[in-house]
Residue frames as qw, qx, qy, qz and C-alpha x, y, z in Angstrom:
[[0.699, 0.287, -0.390, 0.527, 5.13, -23.54, 2.74],
 [0.570, -0.659, -0.323, 0.371, 6.38, -22.67, 6.21],
 [0.235, 0.797, -0.127, 0.542, 7.79, -19.24, 7.05],
 [0.687, -0.303, -0.397, 0.527, 10.20, -18.34, 9.82],
 [0.101, -0.933, -0.049, -0.341, 10.16, -15.16, 11.89],
 [0.725, -0.053, -0.311, 0.613, 13.59, -14.36, 13.29],
 [0.197, -0.943, -0.037, -0.267, 13.78, -11.61, 15.90],
 [0.659, 0.104, -0.389, 0.635, 17.06, -10.50, 17.43],
 [0.386, -0.901, -0.183, -0.076, 16.55, -8.68, 20.73],
 [0.588, 0.435, -0.293, 0.616, 19.66, -6.56, 21.16],
 [0.119, 0.150, -0.491, 0.850, 18.71, -4.53, 24.22],
 [0.298, -0.647, -0.701, -0.020, 15.90, -4.47, 26.77],
 [0.099, 0.376, -0.099, 0.916, 14.92, -0.91, 27.62],
 [0.523, -0.304, 0.217, -0.766, 11.86, -1.63, 29.80],
 [0.109, 0.106, -0.981, 0.118, 11.77, -4.93, 31.67],
 [0.374, 0.266, 0.639, -0.617, 8.22, -4.42, 32.97],
 [0.612, 0.476, -0.127, -0.618, 6.78, -3.93, 29.47],
 [0.398, 0.366, -0.815, -0.211, 8.74, -6.94, 28.20],
 [0.133, 0.009, 0.923, -0.362, 7.35, -9.05, 31.05],
 [0.558, 0.398, 0.349, -0.639, 3.81, -8.10, 29.97],
 [0.546, 0.499, -0.496, -0.455, 4.68, -9.05, 26.38],
 [0.206, 0.270, -0.940, 0.030, 6.08, -12.41, 27.44],
 [0.334, 0.104, 0.777, -0.524, 3.02, -13.21, 29.57],
 [0.614, 0.478, 0.329, -0.535, 0.68, -12.98, 26.57],
 [0.319, 0.580, -0.536, -0.523, 2.56, -13.73, 23.38],
 [0.139, -0.146, 0.974, 0.102, 2.64, -17.55, 23.45],
 [0.434, 0.445, 0.711, -0.330, -1.15, -17.86, 23.34],
 [0.451, 0.732, -0.027, -0.510, -1.34, -15.59, 20.29],
 [0.117, 0.512, -0.780, -0.341, 1.41, -17.51, 18.45],
 [0.214, 0.035, 0.975, -0.041, -0.22, -20.87, 19.13],
 [0.468, 0.549, 0.488, -0.492, -3.67, -19.56, 18.15],
 [0.509, 0.727, -0.214, -0.407, -2.28, -18.96, 14.65],
 [0.979, 0.195, -0.005, 0.055, -0.50, -22.30, 14.35],
 [0.340, 0.766, -0.455, 0.301, 2.93, -20.92, 15.17],
 [0.884, -0.425, -0.115, 0.161, 5.57, -22.40, 17.41],
 [0.164, -0.893, 0.417, 0.040, 8.83, -21.33, 18.98],
 [0.918, 0.264, -0.220, 0.197, 11.95, -23.05, 17.65],
 [0.566, 0.130, -0.340, 0.740, 14.58, -20.87, 19.40],
 [0.310, -0.900, -0.181, -0.247, 14.21, -18.62, 22.43],
 [0.239, -0.872, 0.410, -0.118, 17.56, -17.18, 23.44],
 [0.945, -0.184, 0.216, 0.164, 20.29, -19.46, 24.61],
 [0.440, -0.529, 0.453, 0.567, 23.84, -19.73, 23.39],
 [0.686, 0.717, 0.118, -0.037, 24.63, -18.73, 19.82],
 [0.583, -0.449, 0.432, 0.521, 27.95, -19.14, 18.06],
 [0.476, 0.775, -0.215, -0.356, 29.18, -17.49, 14.87],
 [0.828, -0.106, 0.496, 0.240, 30.72, -20.19, 12.68],
 [0.560, 0.337, 0.395, 0.645, 31.33, -18.15, 9.51],
 [0.142, 0.656, 0.203, 0.713, 31.94, -14.48, 8.83],
 [0.071, 0.023, -0.486, 0.871, 30.90, -11.83, 11.32],
 [0.383, -0.560, -0.615, -0.401, 27.54, -11.71, 12.98],
 [0.025, -0.161, 0.501, -0.850, 26.44, -9.47, 15.80],
 [0.517, -0.434, -0.618, -0.403, 23.45, -10.72, 17.75],
 [0.324, -0.417, 0.463, -0.712, 21.77, -10.33, 21.09],
 [0.471, 0.035, 0.810, -0.349, 18.98, -12.74, 22.01],
 [0.270, 0.086, -0.700, -0.655, 17.74, -14.67, 18.97],
 [0.544, 0.219, 0.633, -0.505, 14.10, -15.78, 18.82],
 [0.186, 0.151, -0.754, -0.611, 12.88, -17.98, 15.97],
 [0.594, 0.241, 0.547, -0.539, 9.22, -18.80, 15.32],
 [0.049, 0.006, 0.857, 0.514, 7.77, -21.06, 12.65],
 [0.564, 0.342, 0.297, -0.690, 4.37, -20.57, 11.01],
 [0.665, 0.212, 0.710, 0.097, 2.78, -23.03, 8.59],
 [0.454, 0.584, 0.462, 0.489, 2.37, -20.36, 5.90],
 [0.184, 0.144, 0.001, 0.972, 2.76, -16.68, 5.11],
 [0.403, -0.527, -0.413, -0.623, -1.00, -16.36, 5.47],
 [0.697, -0.535, -0.455, 0.146, -0.82, -17.74, 9.04],
 [0.505, -0.149, -0.196, 0.827, 2.06, -15.39, 9.90],
 [0.016, -0.313, -0.197, -0.929, 0.29, -12.35, 8.46],
 [0.536, -0.586, -0.475, -0.379, -2.91, -13.24, 10.33],
 [0.678, -0.471, -0.381, 0.416, -0.94, -13.45, 13.62],
 [0.435, -0.039, -0.058, 0.898, 1.25, -10.38, 13.10],
 [0.130, -0.268, -0.206, -0.932, -1.72, -8.17, 12.20],
 [0.424, -0.496, -0.752, -0.095, -4.19, -9.70, 14.67],
 [0.333, -0.762, -0.033, -0.554, -6.04, -7.64, 17.25],
 [0.857, -0.504, -0.084, 0.071, -4.66, -9.97, 19.93],
 [0.786, -0.026, -0.003, 0.617, -1.04, -9.44, 18.95],
 [0.239, 0.774, 0.109, 0.576, -1.19, -5.71, 18.16],
 [0.391, -0.877, 0.121, -0.251, -0.92, -4.48, 21.79],
 [0.868, -0.364, 0.210, 0.263, 1.79, -7.06, 22.49],
 [0.678, 0.426, 0.145, 0.581, 3.80, -5.93, 19.48],
 [0.012, -0.882, 0.027, -0.471, 3.61, -2.37, 20.77],
 [0.697, -0.693, 0.180, -0.016, 4.93, -3.62, 24.14],
 [0.874, -0.047, 0.216, 0.432, 7.84, -5.47, 22.49],
 [0.489, 0.604, 0.126, 0.617, 8.77, -2.57, 20.25],
 [0.204, -0.873, 0.042, -0.441, 8.47, -0.16, 23.18],
 [0.724, -0.643, 0.243, -0.058, 10.63, -2.27, 25.49],
 [0.796, -0.174, 0.420, 0.399, 13.43, -3.57, 23.27],
 [0.307, 0.752, -0.375, -0.448, 15.71, -2.66, 20.42],
 [0.590, -0.121, 0.774, 0.196, 16.59, -5.13, 17.72],
 [0.343, 0.354, -0.529, -0.691, 15.68, -6.34, 14.27],
 [0.696, 0.149, 0.646, -0.275, 13.37, -8.90, 12.69],
 [0.182, 0.313, -0.721, -0.591, 13.34, -10.94, 9.48],
 [0.821, 0.197, 0.361, -0.397, 10.68, -13.02, 7.79],
 [0.029, -0.427, 0.828, 0.362, 12.17, -15.95, 5.89],
 [0.839, 0.191, -0.146, -0.487, 10.36, -18.19, 3.42],
 [0.670, -0.269, 0.691, 0.021, 10.93, -21.91, 3.85],
 [0.449, 0.454, -0.600, -0.482, 11.60, -24.25, 0.95],
 [0.972, -0.011, -0.027, -0.233, 10.79, -27.79, 0.04],
 [0.291, -0.604, 0.739, 0.069, 13.36, -30.49, 0.70],
 [0.548, -0.260, 0.204, 0.768, 15.33, -31.27, -1.28],
 [0.225, 0.732, 0.000, -0.643, 15.32, -27.93, -3.08],
 [0.809, 0.512, 0.285, 0.041, 14.80, -28.61, -6.80],
 [0.336, 0.899, -0.275, 0.056, 17.68, -26.26, -7.71],
 [0.245, -0.666, 0.699, -0.088, 20.09, -28.53, -5.79],
 [0.808, 0.030, 0.581, -0.086, 18.97, -31.86, -7.22],
 [0.056, -0.387, 0.715, 0.579, 20.87, -33.23, -10.18],
 [0.768, 0.289, -0.068, -0.567, 18.62, -34.28, -13.07],
 [0.750, 0.314, -0.561, -0.158, 18.56, -37.97, -13.95]]
């Protein structure tokens, strides 16, 4: 089942480090079967309150693929660059099958 990695970049503290991160990250994501679904752009709160900066959403085919990427020797120095050049938060979300069995009426 697919997993989704949502990062919210709230502040850039070192543009040079972030530029180095950006120059190398795509190759590492693609090498592990991941792909970008959202990279910044406009975002609109439609319910409740939500504070966000720059949302980034990646999709990986499985938790195993995500874990292999996130802990890879290729991504490790890039992760250090991102964490050292930005503030924000990140979530890992499990996907589900469609339609979700819990939402399908029996019979």
